[in-house]
Biotite code that builds the C-alpha atoms (Angstrom):
import biotite.structure as struc

atoms = struc.array([
    struc.Atom([-61.673, 30.391, 50.382], chain_id="A", res_id=1, res_name="MET", atom_name="CA", element="C"),
    struc.Atom([-61.490, 33.307, 47.956], chain_id="A", res_id=2, res_name="THR", atom_name="CA", element="C"),
    struc.Atom([-60.483, 32.735, 44.327], chain_id="A", res_id=3, res_name="THR", atom_name="CA", element="C"),
    struc.Atom([-59.312, 35.636, 42.177], chain_id="A", res_id=4, res_name="ILE", atom_name="CA", element="C"),
    struc.Atom([-59.963, 34.798, 38.516], chain_id="A", res_id=5, res_name="THR", atom_name="CA", element="C"),
    struc.Atom([-58.908, 38.178, 37.076], chain_id="A", res_id=6, res_name="PHE", atom_name="CA", element="C"),
    struc.Atom([-62.430, 38.559, 35.695], chain_id="A", res_id=7, res_name="ASP", atom_name="CA", element="C"),
    struc.Atom([-63.271, 40.817, 38.690], chain_id="A", res_id=8, res_name="GLU", atom_name="CA", element="C"),
    struc.Atom([-61.762, 43.932, 37.074], chain_id="A", res_id=9, res_name="VAL", atom_name="CA", element="C"),
    struc.Atom([-61.968, 44.689, 33.354], chain_id="A", res_id=10, res_name="ALA", atom_name="CA", element="C"),
    struc.Atom([-58.627, 45.894, 31.985], chain_id="A", res_id=11, res_name="LEU", atom_name="CA", element="C"),
    struc.Atom([-57.210, 46.354, 28.520], chain_id="A", res_id=12, res_name="LEU", atom_name="CA", element="C"),
    struc.Atom([-54.881, 43.647, 27.214], chain_id="A", res_id=13, res_name="GLN", atom_name="CA", element="C"),
    struc.Atom([-51.228, 44.197, 28.277], chain_id="A", res_id=14, res_name="ASN", atom_name="CA", element="C"),
    struc.Atom([-52.180, 46.659, 31.043], chain_id="A", res_id=15, res_name="THR", atom_name="CA", element="C"),
    struc.Atom([-49.547, 46.579, 33.795], chain_id="A", res_id=16, res_name="THR", atom_name="CA", element="C"),
    struc.Atom([-51.155, 44.939, 36.847], chain_id="A", res_id=17, res_name="VAL", atom_name="CA", element="C"),
    struc.Atom([-50.104, 46.144, 40.313], chain_id="A", res_id=18, res_name="THR", atom_name="CA", element="C"),
    struc.Atom([-52.859, 47.358, 42.692], chain_id="A", res_id=19, res_name="ASN", atom_name="CA", element="C"),
    struc.Atom([-55.990, 46.675, 40.605], chain_id="A", res_id=20, res_name="GLN", atom_name="CA", element="C"),
    struc.Atom([-56.853, 43.524, 42.616], chain_id="A", res_id=21, res_name="PHE", atom_name="CA", element="C"),
    struc.Atom([-55.962, 44.840, 46.096], chain_id="A", res_id=22, res_name="ALA", atom_name="CA", element="C"),
    struc.Atom([-59.657, 45.007, 47.031], chain_id="A", res_id=23, res_name="ALA", atom_name="CA", element="C"),
    struc.Atom([-59.748, 41.235, 46.468], chain_id="A", res_id=24, res_name="PHE", atom_name="CA", element="C"),
    struc.Atom([-56.685, 40.585, 48.632], chain_id="A", res_id=25, res_name="GLY", atom_name="CA", element="C"),
    struc.Atom([-53.566, 40.730, 46.432], chain_id="A", res_id=26, res_name="VAL", atom_name="CA", element="C"),
    struc.Atom([-51.168, 43.207, 44.786], chain_id="A", res_id=27, res_name="ARG", atom_name="CA", element="C"),
    struc.Atom([-48.458, 42.406, 42.238], chain_id="A", res_id=28, res_name="PHE", atom_name="CA", element="C"),
    struc.Atom([-44.936, 43.618, 41.588], chain_id="A", res_id=29, res_name="SER", atom_name="CA", element="C"),
    struc.Atom([-44.246, 45.396, 38.284], chain_id="A", res_id=30, res_name="PRO", atom_name="CA", element="C"),
    struc.Atom([-43.710, 43.388, 35.084], chain_id="A", res_id=31, res_name="LEU", atom_name="CA", element="C"),
    struc.Atom([-47.090, 41.644, 35.410], chain_id="A", res_id=32, res_name="MET", atom_name="CA", element="C"),
    struc.Atom([-49.531, 42.229, 32.546], chain_id="A", res_id=33, res_name="TYR", atom_name="CA", element="C"),
    struc.Atom([-53.249, 41.584, 32.038], chain_id="A", res_id=34, res_name="TYR", atom_name="CA", element="C"),
    struc.Atom([-53.648, 38.823, 29.471], chain_id="A", res_id=35, res_name="SER", atom_name="CA", element="C"),
    struc.Atom([-57.045, 37.513, 28.332], chain_id="A", res_id=36, res_name="PRO", atom_name="CA", element="C"),
    struc.Atom([-56.780, 33.809, 27.371], chain_id="A", res_id=37, res_name="GLN", atom_name="CA", element="C"),
    struc.Atom([-60.367, 32.911, 26.481], chain_id="A", res_id=38, res_name="ILE", atom_name="CA", element="C"),
    struc.Atom([-60.371, 29.249, 25.451], chain_id="A", res_id=39, res_name="GLY", atom_name="CA", element="C"),
    struc.Atom([-56.582, 28.907, 25.754], chain_id="A", res_id=40, res_name="SER", atom_name="CA", element="C"),
    struc.Atom([-56.691, 25.158, 26.312], chain_id="A", res_id=41, res_name="GLY", atom_name="CA", element="C"),
    struc.Atom([-54.144, 25.534, 29.117], chain_id="A", res_id=42, res_name="LEU", atom_name="CA", element="C"),
    struc.Atom([-55.093, 23.716, 32.337], chain_id="A", res_id=43, res_name="PRO", atom_name="CA", element="C"),
    struc.Atom([-56.662, 26.015, 34.971], chain_id="A", res_id=44, res_name="ASN", atom_name="CA", element="C"),
    struc.Atom([-55.965, 29.071, 32.780], chain_id="A", res_id=45, res_name="ILE", atom_name="CA", element="C"),
    struc.Atom([-59.169, 30.400, 31.233], chain_id="A", res_id=46, res_name="ASP", atom_name="CA", element="C"),
    struc.Atom([-60.748, 33.778, 30.928], chain_id="A", res_id=47, res_name="GLY", atom_name="CA", element="C"),
    struc.Atom([-58.609, 36.666, 32.058], chain_id="A", res_id=48, res_name="ASN", atom_name="CA", element="C"),
    struc.Atom([-55.253, 36.100, 33.728], chain_id="A", res_id=49, res_name="ASP", atom_name="CA", element="C"),
    struc.Atom([-51.897, 37.813, 34.227], chain_id="A", res_id=50, res_name="ILE", atom_name="CA", element="C"),
    struc.Atom([-48.459, 37.037, 32.861], chain_id="A", res_id=51, res_name="GLY", atom_name="CA", element="C"),
    struc.Atom([-45.031, 38.449, 32.147], chain_id="A", res_id=52, res_name="ASN", atom_name="CA", element="C"),
    struc.Atom([-45.511, 39.286, 28.488], chain_id="A", res_id=53, res_name="PHE", atom_name="CA", element="C"),
    struc.Atom([-45.179, 41.506, 26.550], chain_id="A", res_id=54, res_name="PRO", atom_name="CA", element="C"),
    struc.Atom([-42.342, 42.070, 29.019], chain_id="A", res_id=55, res_name="GLY", atom_name="CA", element="C"),
    struc.Atom([-38.700, 41.114, 28.453], chain_id="A", res_id=56, res_name="PRO", atom_name="CA", element="C"),
    struc.Atom([-37.818, 37.439, 28.067], chain_id="A", res_id=57, res_name="LEU", atom_name="CA", element="C"),
    struc.Atom([-35.304, 37.203, 30.919], chain_id="A", res_id=58, res_name="LEU", atom_name="CA", element="C"),
    struc.Atom([-34.956, 35.286, 34.157], chain_id="A", res_id=59, res_name="PRO", atom_name="CA", element="C"),
    struc.Atom([-37.142, 37.324, 36.495], chain_id="A", res_id=60, res_name="HIS", atom_name="CA", element="C"),
    struc.Atom([-38.761, 37.610, 39.906], chain_id="A", res_id=61, res_name="THR", atom_name="CA", element="C"),
    struc.Atom([-42.326, 38.721, 40.578], chain_id="A", res_id=62, res_name="VAL", atom_name="CA", element="C"),
    struc.Atom([-44.134, 39.035, 43.896], chain_id="A", res_id=63, res_name="THR", atom_name="CA", element="C"),
    struc.Atom([-47.721, 38.448, 44.965], chain_id="A", res_id=64, res_name="LEU", atom_name="CA", element="C"),
    struc.Atom([-48.247, 40.647, 48.025], chain_id="A", res_id=65, res_name="GLU", atom_name="CA", element="C"),
    struc.Atom([-51.314, 39.870, 50.134], chain_id="A", res_id=66, res_name="PHE", atom_name="CA", element="C"),
    struc.Atom([-53.327, 42.585, 51.859], chain_id="A", res_id=67, res_name="THR", atom_name="CA", element="C"),
    struc.Atom([-53.621, 40.442, 55.015], chain_id="A", res_id=68, res_name="SER", atom_name="CA", element="C"),
    struc.Atom([-51.575, 37.671, 56.595], chain_id="A", res_id=69, res_name="LEU", atom_name="CA", element="C"),
    struc.Atom([-52.155, 34.278, 54.993], chain_id="A", res_id=70, res_name="GLN", atom_name="CA", element="C"),
    struc.Atom([-51.746, 30.724, 56.228], chain_id="A", res_id=71, res_name="SER", atom_name="CA", element="C"),
    struc.Atom([-52.658, 29.196, 52.838], chain_id="A", res_id=72, res_name="ALA", atom_name="CA", element="C"),
    struc.Atom([-52.557, 30.513, 49.263], chain_id="A", res_id=73, res_name="ALA", atom_name="CA", element="C"),
    struc.Atom([-52.025, 28.947, 45.836], chain_id="A", res_id=74, res_name="ALA", atom_name="CA", element="C"),
    struc.Atom([-52.317, 29.851, 42.161], chain_id="A", res_id=75, res_name="PHE", atom_name="CA", element="C"),
    struc.Atom([-52.384, 28.144, 38.764], chain_id="A", res_id=76, res_name="ALA", atom_name="CA", element="C"),
    struc.Atom([-49.135, 28.667, 36.837], chain_id="A", res_id=77, res_name="LEU", atom_name="CA", element="C"),
    struc.Atom([-48.163, 27.631, 33.313], chain_id="A", res_id=78, res_name="VAL", atom_name="CA", element="C"),
    struc.Atom([-44.852, 28.263, 31.603], chain_id="A", res_id=79, res_name="SER", atom_name="CA", element="C"),
    struc.Atom([-42.798, 27.057, 28.694], chain_id="A", res_id=80, res_name="ASN", atom_name="CA", element="C"),
    struc.Atom([-41.036, 24.296, 30.693], chain_id="A", res_id=81, res_name="ALA", atom_name="CA", element="C"),
    struc.Atom([-38.900, 26.208, 33.154], chain_id="A", res_id=82, res_name="SER", atom_name="CA", element="C"),
    struc.Atom([-37.569, 25.814, 36.675], chain_id="A", res_id=83, res_name="SER", atom_name="CA", element="C"),
    struc.Atom([-39.104, 28.109, 39.313], chain_id="A", res_id=84, res_name="TYR", atom_name="CA", element="C"),
    struc.Atom([-38.382, 28.873, 42.935], chain_id="A", res_id=85, res_name="THR", atom_name="CA", element="C"),
    struc.Atom([-41.364, 29.727, 45.152], chain_id="A", res_id=86, res_name="PHE", atom_name="CA", element="C"),
    struc.Atom([-40.659, 31.628, 48.378], chain_id="A", res_id=87, res_name="THR", atom_name="CA", element="C"),
    struc.Atom([-43.143, 32.502, 51.126], chain_id="A", res_id=88, res_name="ALA", atom_name="CA", element="C"),
    struc.Atom([-42.165, 35.708, 52.931], chain_id="A", res_id=89, res_name="LEU", atom_name="CA", element="C"),
    struc.Atom([-43.256, 37.364, 56.155], chain_id="A", res_id=90, res_name="LEU", atom_name="CA", element="C"),
    struc.Atom([-42.093, 40.943, 56.547], chain_id="A", res_id=91, res_name="GLY", atom_name="CA", element="C"),
    struc.Atom([-39.448, 40.329, 53.868], chain_id="A", res_id=92, res_name="GLY", atom_name="CA", element="C"),
    struc.Atom([-37.966, 37.265, 55.615], chain_id="A", res_id=93, res_name="SER", atom_name="CA", element="C"),
    struc.Atom([-38.197, 33.775, 54.103], chain_id="A", res_id=94, res_name="THR", atom_name="CA", element="C"),
    struc.Atom([-40.509, 31.400, 56.005], chain_id="A", res_id=95, res_name="VAL", atom_name="CA", element="C"),
    struc.Atom([-40.651, 28.594, 53.406], chain_id="A", res_id=96, res_name="ASP", atom_name="CA", element="C"),
    struc.Atom([-39.345, 27.860, 49.914], chain_id="A", res_id=97, res_name="SER", atom_name="CA", element="C"),
    struc.Atom([-39.359, 25.156, 47.238], chain_id="A", res_id=98, res_name="PHE", atom_name="CA", element="C"),
    struc.Atom([-38.425, 24.688, 43.576], chain_id="A", res_id=99, res_name="SER", atom_name="CA", element="C"),
    struc.Atom([-40.422, 23.000, 40.811], chain_id="A", res_id=100, res_name="ALA", atom_name="CA", element="C"),
    struc.Atom([-40.380, 22.474, 37.057], chain_id="A", res_id=101, res_name="SER", atom_name="CA", element="C"),
    struc.Atom([-43.368, 24.217, 35.509], chain_id="A", res_id=102, res_name="VAL", atom_name="CA", element="C"),
    struc.Atom([-44.764, 23.373, 32.088], chain_id="A", res_id=103, res_name="GLY", atom_name="CA", element="C"),
    struc.Atom([-47.915, 24.143, 30.154], chain_id="A", res_id=104, res_name="SER", atom_name="CA", element="C"),
    struc.Atom([-49.775, 20.832, 30.072], chain_id="A", res_id=105, res_name="SER", atom_name="CA", element="C"),
    struc.Atom([-49.996, 19.456, 33.633], chain_id="A", res_id=106, res_name="SER", atom_name="CA", element="C"),
    struc.Atom([-53.461, 19.670, 35.206], chain_id="A", res_id=107, res_name="PRO", atom_name="CA", element="C"),
    struc.Atom([-51.683, 19.700, 38.614], chain_id="A", res_id=108, res_name="ASP", atom_name="CA", element="C"),
    struc.Atom([-50.382, 23.225, 38.112], chain_id="A", res_id=109, res_name="ASN", atom_name="CA", element="C"),
    struc.Atom([-51.350, 24.879, 41.399], chain_id="A", res_id=110, res_name="PHE", atom_name="CA", element="C"),
    struc.Atom([-48.400, 26.111, 43.466], chain_id="A", res_id=111, res_name="TYR", atom_name="CA", element="C"),
    struc.Atom([-48.406, 27.765, 46.869], chain_id="A", res_id=112, res_name="GLY", atom_name="CA", element="C"),
    struc.Atom([-48.025, 27.372, 50.606], chain_id="A", res_id=113, res_name="PHE", atom_name="CA", element="C"),
    struc.Atom([-50.061, 26.298, 53.626], chain_id="A", res_id=114, res_name="SER", atom_name="CA", element="C"),
    struc.Atom([-49.349, 25.787, 57.292], chain_id="A", res_id=115, res_name="GLY", atom_name="CA", element="C"),
    struc.Atom([-47.064, 28.824, 57.639], chain_id="A", res_id=116, res_name="VAL", atom_name="CA", element="C"),
    struc.Atom([-47.834, 32.525, 58.099], chain_id="A", res_id=117, res_name="LEU", atom_name="CA", element="C"),
    struc.Atom([-46.804, 34.768, 55.207], chain_id="A", res_id=118, res_name="PHE", atom_name="CA", element="C"),
    struc.Atom([-47.686, 38.080, 53.601], chain_id="A", res_id=119, res_name="ASP", atom_name="CA", element="C"),
    struc.Atom([-46.228, 37.545, 50.125], chain_id="A", res_id=120, res_name="SER", atom_name="CA", element="C"),
    struc.Atom([-45.038, 34.906, 47.673], chain_id="A", res_id=121, res_name="ILE", atom_name="CA", element="C"),
    struc.Atom([-42.004, 35.539, 45.499], chain_id="A", res_id=122, res_name="LYS", atom_name="CA", element="C"),
    struc.Atom([-41.934, 33.647, 42.202], chain_id="A", res_id=123, res_name="LEU", atom_name="CA", element="C"),
    struc.Atom([-38.483, 33.392, 40.596], chain_id="A", res_id=124, res_name="THR", atom_name="CA", element="C"),
    struc.Atom([-37.960, 32.058, 37.084], chain_id="A", res_id=125, res_name="SER", atom_name="CA", element="C"),
    struc.Atom([-34.573, 30.415, 36.741], chain_id="A", res_id=126, res_name="ASN", atom_name="CA", element="C"),
    struc.Atom([-34.760, 30.533, 32.932], chain_id="A", res_id=127, res_name="ASP", atom_name="CA", element="C"),
    struc.Atom([-35.809, 32.977, 30.238], chain_id="A", res_id=128, res_name="SER", atom_name="CA", element="C"),
    struc.Atom([-39.477, 32.173, 29.742], chain_id="A", res_id=129, res_name="ASP", atom_name="CA", element="C"),
    struc.Atom([-43.032, 33.397, 29.590], chain_id="A", res_id=130, res_name="TYR", atom_name="CA", element="C"),
    struc.Atom([-45.656, 32.471, 32.188], chain_id="A", res_id=131, res_name="PHE", atom_name="CA", element="C"),
    struc.Atom([-49.328, 32.941, 33.033], chain_id="A", res_id=132, res_name="LEU", atom_name="CA", element="C"),
    struc.Atom([-50.997, 33.013, 36.459], chain_id="A", res_id=133, res_name="ILE", atom_name="CA", element="C"),
    struc.Atom([-54.708, 32.476, 37.088], chain_id="A", res_id=134, res_name="ASP", atom_name="CA", element="C"),
    struc.Atom([-57.098, 31.441, 39.866], chain_id="A", res_id=135, res_name="ASN", atom_name="CA", element="C"),
    struc.Atom([-55.237, 32.863, 42.865], chain_id="A", res_id=136, res_name="VAL", atom_name="CA", element="C"),
    struc.Atom([-56.727, 31.094, 45.890], chain_id="A", res_id=137, res_name="GLN", atom_name="CA", element="C"),
    struc.Atom([-56.584, 32.750, 49.298], chain_id="A", res_id=138, res_name="LEU", atom_name="CA", element="C"),
    struc.Atom([-57.645, 30.259, 51.914], chain_id="A", res_id=139, res_name="GLY", atom_name="CA", element="C"),
    struc.Atom([-56.075, 31.283, 55.154], chain_id="A", res_id=140, res_name="GLY", atom_name="CA", element="C"),
    struc.Atom([-56.624, 34.925, 56.098], chain_id="A", res_id=141, res_name="ASN", atom_name="CA", element="C"),
    struc.Atom([-55.196, 35.420, 59.565], chain_id="A", res_id=142, res_name="VAL", atom_name="CA", element="C"),
    struc.Atom([-55.784, 38.393, 61.798], chain_id="A", res_id=143, res_name="SER", atom_name="CA", element="C"),
    struc.Atom([-52.715, 39.986, 63.311], chain_id="A", res_id=144, res_name="ALA", atom_name="CA", element="C"),
    struc.Atom([-51.113, 38.011, 66.125], chain_id="A", res_id=145, res_name="VAL", atom_name="CA", element="C"),
    struc.Atom([-51.226, 39.943, 69.409], chain_id="A", res_id=146, res_name="PRO", atom_name="CA", element="C"),
    struc.Atom([-47.958, 41.063, 70.991], chain_id="A", res_id=147, res_name="GLU", atom_name="CA", element="C"),
    struc.Atom([-46.866, 39.333, 74.242], chain_id="A", res_id=148, res_name="PRO", atom_name="CA", element="C"),
    struc.Atom([-47.642, 42.476, 76.263], chain_id="A", res_id=149, res_name="SER", atom_name="CA", element="C"),
    struc.Atom([-51.199, 42.439, 74.894], chain_id="A", res_id=150, res_name="THR", atom_name="CA", element="C"),
    struc.Atom([-51.605, 38.818, 76.011], chain_id="A", res_id=151, res_name="TRP", atom_name="CA", element="C"),
    struc.Atom([-50.261, 39.704, 79.479], chain_id="A", res_id=152, res_name="ALA", atom_name="CA", element="C"),
    struc.Atom([-52.742, 42.578, 79.874], chain_id="A", res_id=153, res_name="MET", atom_name="CA", element="C"),
    struc.Atom([-55.593, 40.348, 78.680], chain_id="A", res_id=154, res_name="LEU", atom_name="CA", element="C"),
    struc.Atom([-54.714, 37.609, 81.198], chain_id="A", res_id=155, res_name="ILE", atom_name="CA", element="C"),
    struc.Atom([-54.383, 40.143, 84.026], chain_id="A", res_id=156, res_name="LEU", atom_name="CA", element="C"),
    struc.Atom([-57.749, 41.634, 83.083], chain_id="A", res_id=157, res_name="GLY", atom_name="CA", element="C"),
    struc.Atom([-59.452, 38.232, 83.157], chain_id="A", res_id=158, res_name="PHE", atom_name="CA", element="C"),
    struc.Atom([-57.802, 37.436, 86.501], chain_id="A", res_id=159, res_name="ALA", atom_name="CA", element="C"),
    struc.Atom([-59.067, 40.756, 87.934], chain_id="A", res_id=160, res_name="GLY", atom_name="CA", element="C"),
    struc.Atom([-62.621, 40.125, 86.721], chain_id="A", res_id=161, res_name="VAL", atom_name="CA", element="C"),
    struc.Atom([-62.504, 36.603, 88.180], chain_id="A", res_id=162, res_name="GLY", atom_name="CA", element="C"),
    struc.Atom([-61.258, 37.901, 91.531], chain_id="A", res_id=163, res_name="TYR", atom_name="CA", element="C"),
    struc.Atom([-64.009, 40.539, 91.686], chain_id="A", res_id=164, res_name="MET", atom_name="CA", element="C"),
    struc.Atom([-66.670, 37.904, 90.932], chain_id="A", res_id=165, res_name="ALA", atom_name="CA", element="C"),
    struc.Atom([-65.202, 35.656, 93.653], chain_id="A", res_id=166, res_name="TYR", atom_name="CA", element="C"),
    struc.Atom([-65.273, 38.448, 96.260], chain_id="A", res_id=167, res_name="ARG", atom_name="CA", element="C"),
    struc.Atom([-68.891, 39.321, 95.491], chain_id="A", res_id=168, res_name="ARG", atom_name="CA", element="C"),
    struc.Atom([-70.055, 35.700, 95.893], chain_id="A", res_id=169, res_name="ARG", atom_name="CA", element="C"),
    struc.Atom([-68.339, 35.180, 99.287], chain_id="A", res_id=170, res_name="ARG", atom_name="CA", element="C"),
    struc.Atom([-70.888, 35.137, 102.107], chain_id="A", res_id=171, res_name="PRO", atom_name="CA", element="C"),
    struc.Atom([-70.633, 38.083, 104.469], chain_id="A", res_id=172, res_name="ALA", atom_name="CA", element="C"),
    struc.Atom([-69.131, 37.293, 107.891], chain_id="A", res_id=173, res_name="ALA", atom_name="CA", element="C"),
    struc.Atom([-71.502, 37.515, 110.854], chain_id="A", res_id=174, res_name="LEU", atom_name="CA", element="C"),
    struc.Atom([-70.750, 40.402, 113.100], chain_id="A", res_id=175, res_name="ALA", atom_name="CA", element="C"),
    struc.Atom([-70.659, 39.457, 116.785], chain_id="A", res_id=176, res_name="VAL", atom_name="CA", element="C"),
    struc.Atom([-70.888, 42.141, 119.411], chain_id="A", res_id=177, res_name="THR", atom_name="CA", element="C"),
])
């Protein structure tokens, strides 16, 4: 499992965060800002993190886009008591979704998905609020799934190798003259 704590790259406070953490496995949509919270007292939010302020206080949607397919990912999220919708996407299509109330005091503030393949998570605030994200956990990197034609060629190749090995091990027939 890889955990991104936002201490990996030093940025100035309120820097817009998009591709700065791509080398660690994740990119972010605009309207995400670097926000040091040393000693914030918020559960699972400590050190550097990202959030939506000093951005506008509106209902909003942000996206965590992963640099490889994932089968499990989660992140700590705190907010000023708002309803959120979390959507796992694969190639822009929804593969799973849920809604939850998010506050600032629950120690059980990790949200994410597991058991499905996805390449991004869309986080939608249903209210006007501020939020912080920290400790992005990537636990299920998945290599690309081969196409059916690739599987067919692989199976045919193995069958051919097996047949050749079988022919070489067959005893030679005695020649009678």
